[in-house]
C-alpha positions in Angstrom: 0.0 0.0 0.0 1.2 3.5 -0.9 1.4 5.9 2.0 1.0 9.7 1.6 1.1 12.6 4.1 -0.5 15.9 3.4 -1.7 19.0 5.1 -5.0 20.8 4.5 -6.9 17.7 3.5 -10.1 18.5 5.3 -11.5 21.0 2.7 -11.1 22.3 -0.8 -8.3 21.1 -3.1 -6.7 19.1 -0.3 -10.0 17.2 0.4 -10.2 16.3 -3.3 -6.6 15.0 -3.3 -7.2 13.0 -0.2 -10.3 11.4 -1.7 -8.6 10.5 -4.9 -5.6 9.0 -3.2 -7.8 6.9 -0.9 -9.9 5.8 -3.8 -6.8 4.6 -5.6 -5.9 2.4 -2.6 -3.5 4.8 -0.9 -3.2 5.4 2.9 -3.4 9.2 3.6 -2.1 10.8 6.8 -3.7 14.3 7.0 -2.6 17.2 9.1 -5.2 20.0 9.6 -6.3 22.5 12.1 -9.3 20.5 13.1 -11.1 17.1 12.5 -8.0 15.4 11.1 -5.6 12.5 11.7 -3.2 15.0 13.1 -4.6 18.2 14.5 -2.1 21.1 14.3 -2.0 24.8 13.8 0.8 25.0 11.3 1.4 28.7 11.8 3.2 27.8 15.0 6.7 26.4 15.3 5.9 23.8 18.0 2.8 22.6 16.2 4.8 22.0 13.0 7.3 19.9 15.1 4.3 18.0 16.6 3.0 17.3 13.1 6.3 16.0 11.8 6.7 13.8 14.9 3.2 12.3 14.4 3.7 11.7 10.7 7.0 9.9 11.5 5.1 7.7 14.0 2.4 6.9 11.4 4.8 6.2 8.5 8.0 4.7 9.8 8.6 2.8 6.6 8.5 6.0 4.5 6.3 8.1 2.3 5.3 7.7 -1.3 4.3 11.3 -1.5 3.8 14.5 0.4 1.4 17.3 -0.5 1.5 20.4 1.8 -1.9 21.7 0.7 -2.8 23.9 3.7 -3.0 27.5 2.7 -4.6 30.8 3.4 -5.9 33.4 1.0 -5.3 37.2 0.7 -8.7 38.0 2.4 -7.4 36.6 5.8 -6.9 39.7 7.9 -3.8 38.3 9.8 -1.3 38.8 7.0 1.7 37.3 8.9 -0.2 34.1 9.4 -0.7 33.8 5.7 3.0 33.8 5.2 3.6 31.4 8.0 1.2 28.8 6.7 1.7 29.2 3.0 5.5 29.3 3.0 7.2 28.4 6.2 5.0 25.5 7.3 5.1 24.0 3.8 8.9 24.4 3.6 9.6 23.1 7.1 7.4 20.1 6.8 8.7 19.2 3.4 12.4 19.4 4.5 11.7 17.5 7.7 10.1 14.6 5.9 12.7 14.3 3.1 14.3 11.2 4.7 10.9 9.4 4.8 10.4 10.3 1.1 13.8 9.1 0.2 13.0 5.6 1.6 10.3 5.1 -1.1 11.6 7.5 -3.7 8.5 9.6 -3.2 7.2 12.8 -4.8 6.4 16.2 -3.4 3.7 18.4 -4.9 3.6 22.0 -3.6 0.7 24.3 -4.1 1.7 27.5 -5.9 -0.7 30.0 -7.5 -1.2 31.7 -10.8 -1.0 35.0 -8.9 2.6 34.3 -7.9 4.2 35.6 -11.1 2.1 38.7 -11.4 4.0 42.0 -11.2 4.0 44.4 -8.3 5.1 42.2 -5.4 7.5 43.6 -2.9 11.0 42.1 -3.5 12.2 43.0 0.0 9.4 40.7 1.4 10.3 37.9 -1.1 14.0 38.2 0.0 13.1 38.1 3.7 11.1 35.0 3.1 13.2 33.1 0.7 16.8 34.3 0.9 16.9 35.3 4.6 14.5 32.5 5.7 13.4 34.9 8.4 9.8 34.4 9.5 9.9 37.3 12.0 11.3 39.7 9.5 8.7 38.8 6.9 6.0 39.3 9.5 7.3 42.8 10.2 7.5 43.7 6.5 4.1 42.5 5.6 2.4 44.7 8.2 3.1 47.7 5.9 1.9 46.0 2.7 -1.3 44.0 2.1 -3.0 40.6 1.8 -2.1 40.3 -1.9 1.6 40.5 -1.1 1.2 38.1 1.8 -0.6 35.5 -0.4 1.1 35.9 -3.8 4.5 36.7 -2.2 4.4 33.6 -0.1 3.4 31.5 -3.1 6.2 33.1 -5.3 8.8 32.4 -2.6 7.6 28.8 -2.3 7.8 28.2 -6.0 11.3 29.7 -6.3 12.4 27.5 -3.3 10.9 24.4 -5.1 12.9 25.3 -8.3 16.1 25.8 -6.3 15.9 22.4 -4.5 14.4 20.2 -7.2 17.7 19.3 -9.1 19.4 18.4 -5.9 16.5 16.4 -4.4 16.1 14.3 -7.5 19.6 13.0 -6.9 18.3 11.6 -3.7 15.3 10.0 -5.4 12.7 12.6 -4.5 10.8 14.5 -7.2 9.6 17.9 -6.3 7.1 19.9 -8.5 4.2 22.3 -8.0 0.8 23.1 -9.3 -0.3 26.7 -9.8 -4.1 26.8 -9.6 -6.2 29.7 -10.7 -9.5 30.7 -9.1 -10.9 27.4 -7.8 -14.2 27.1 -6.1 -13.1 26.3 -2.5 -13.9 27.8 0.9 -10.7 29.8 0.5 -12.0 31.4 -2.8 -15.4 31.9 -1.3 -13.8 33.9 1.5 -12.2 36.1 -1.1 -15.5 36.5 -3.0 -17.3 37.5 0.2 -14.6 40.2 0.9 -15.8 43.6 -0.2 -12.3 44.5 -1.4 -11.2 41.3 -3.1 -14.6 40.0 -4.3 -15.0 42.4 -7.2 -11.3 41.8 -8.3 -11.7 38.1 -8.3 -15.0 38.3 -10.3 -13.2 40.5 -12.9 -10.4 38.0 -13.2 -10.9 36.5 -16.7 -10.9 32.7 -17.1 -10.7 31.8 -20.8 -12.2 28.4 -20.3 -15.3 30.2 -18.8 -15.7 29.6 -15.1 -13.8 29.0 -11.8 -12.1 25.7 -11.5 -13.1 22.8 -9.3 -11.0 21.1 -6.6 -11.2 17.9 -8.5 -9.6 19.6 -11.6 -6.6 20.7 -9.5 -6.4 17.4 -7.7 -6.2 15.5 -11.0 -3.1 17.5 -11.8 -1.6 16.8 -8.4 -2.4 13.1 -8.9 -0.5 13.1 -12.2 2.6 14.8 -10.6 2.6 12.2 -7.8 2.4 9.3 -10.3 5.1 7.4 -12.2 3.7 8.9 -15.3 5.3 12.2 -14.2 8.7 10.6 -13.6 10.4 13.1 -16.0 8.9 16.1 -14.2 11.3 17.8 -11.9 11.0 21.4 -10.8 8.0 21.9 -13.0 5.2 24.4 -12.3 2.0 23.1 -13.7 -0.5 25.9 -14.3 -4.1 24.7 -13.9 -6.0 27.9 -14.2 -8.3 27.8 -17.2 -5.8 29.8 -19.3 -5.6 32.9 -17.1 -1.8 32.9 -16.9 -1.6 32.5 -20.7 -4.0 35.4 -21.1 -2.2 37.7 -18.6 1.4 36.9 -19.6 1.4 35.6 -23.2 5.0 36.7 -23.9 6.6 35.8 -20.6 8.1 32.4 -21.4 
């Protein structure tokens, strides 16, 4: 039986991934803030350590895959927490579980966003997150910015980190890739739609295929990247956004 660990599997894209993995015969260890195999608040250092310890107890023979799907959107008013969950928790757990993934030559799929490459993000914030690896400094900087920088900035940093490590990790047998979803009908998106500031912006975001995505559509891409069919994918960013990125950045390739 294949064994997978993930975060954020209670709702949204994570729940769709969890269901698909279990339907394919896999055993899934889910970390979430409530009603989960391992309950942990991943914005906190000690809770991350607890989650890693519990995953190790549940999967001593190794992991076939890890999907850090837990994430917060730009409408969350606590901007530092967005960065902590979206970047630092995903990075720390992925690094901490590498040895378990090496045991089974497993795959990691990170969750980026099609908003990550859009212009206008604060590079000082990105540097504090990615180059300095300084959670406290990033918290201080984001207080003078906005939720968009917290969300898209954390996703950009996570994607750049993935690209940096992927060539080295594959030498140890661990493939690392990312999906970049567009607007997907999840509780996270609904929170944005309900926000008086972000709601109109989200509705004005053009999706060439016609409508918001579904969690299952994103989960299908994640399932592919976890599978042996994606064995030649290493450091790839798979946009699953209905063509929005192509529309917004047609010449940036």
